[in-house]
C-alpha positions, 0 to 999 in steps of 0.5 A: 409490121409489113411494109408494102412499098409505093406503087410507082417511082422506080425508075430501074431494078436489079432483083436476082438470086444471092448465094453464099457459096465457097470453093472447096479445092479437093486434092488432086486439083478438083474444085468442089463447092460448098453451100454455106446457106440458103440462097436468098433473093437480092433486090436493088431499086433505083428511084426515078429523078423525076417524081411528083412532090407527093410521091417523093413524099410518099418514098421519104415516108416509106424510107423513114418508116423502114427504120433501117433493117428493123422492120420488114417489106414486101419485095418483088420483081417489079418487071414481072409481076404476071408471067410474060403472056399474061400482063393483064392478069387471069380474068378471061382464064378458066381451069378445066373444070370451067371455074374462073382462074384467079392465079392460084393452082389448087395444089403443088409438089416439088421433086429434086433430082441427082443433079439437085434440080428443082422440078415444080408441079402445079395442079389445076391451072387452066389448060394450054396456060403457058409459062416463059423462063423468067416467070415467078411462082409466089408462095403465101401462107399464114404464119403460126398464130396468125389470122387465117387468110393474113397471108403473112408469109411469102416466098417465090421461085423463078422459071428456068425452063418454059412449060405449058399445063397440059389438058388436065391443067398440070404443069411441071417447070424447072425453078431456081431456087428450089422451093425451101421446103423447110420453111414453106409448108406443104399447105402454102398457095401458089399462085402466079399473080403478083409473087413477092417475098419478105425483105430487110433492107441491108445495112445502109441500103436505104440511100435517098437523093437530095431534094431539089428546089421543088421540093422532089427527091433526085432519085436514090437506091433501096437495096434489100435482102430476102427474110426467109421465115416460117 
């Protein structure tokens, strides 16, 4: 079961990469580093202290349905659901061939250089489409055995360099984290609309505030970590 957070009620959030690395001192004093696992997205959502009764009930129901870390939720950076230059989406954008652009690239690839920096290439975008640092590219695909079009697997990466699609609709950008290609299949759809990933609540990560005399929540937090699954 995959749960979606209520659309309103988040007052502030923190959405960043959590790396599980360790220093590895070498003889001679040089400091190396060792990666102990895949980098994962970590999110913390702070709830508003001034909700309506209906919205408070919705958040309390959502928190109860999570059952702690048992169930999966859809997590995203709620401050950047679309690229910075396209906050209202792509209703007026067209691909190079003149067909409407729905936010998805026709294909994608990734190259990693000797410094382990990842360049993501997106194809068949509108010519001149510009992405900024902090914009996201999402990936969605169907899990093995799921009905076609379910898109019950989600992952995302964030741009760390600005980029613009050329006249052919191809865009190259540096991203962090690199696309985890051991999990994300080559046939996954790369898209710019509402990028998200699957997450699970960390231990003790649901802390709802008290209920005031009006029956509404007085804030709270939900903290979750990416659940990267094929």
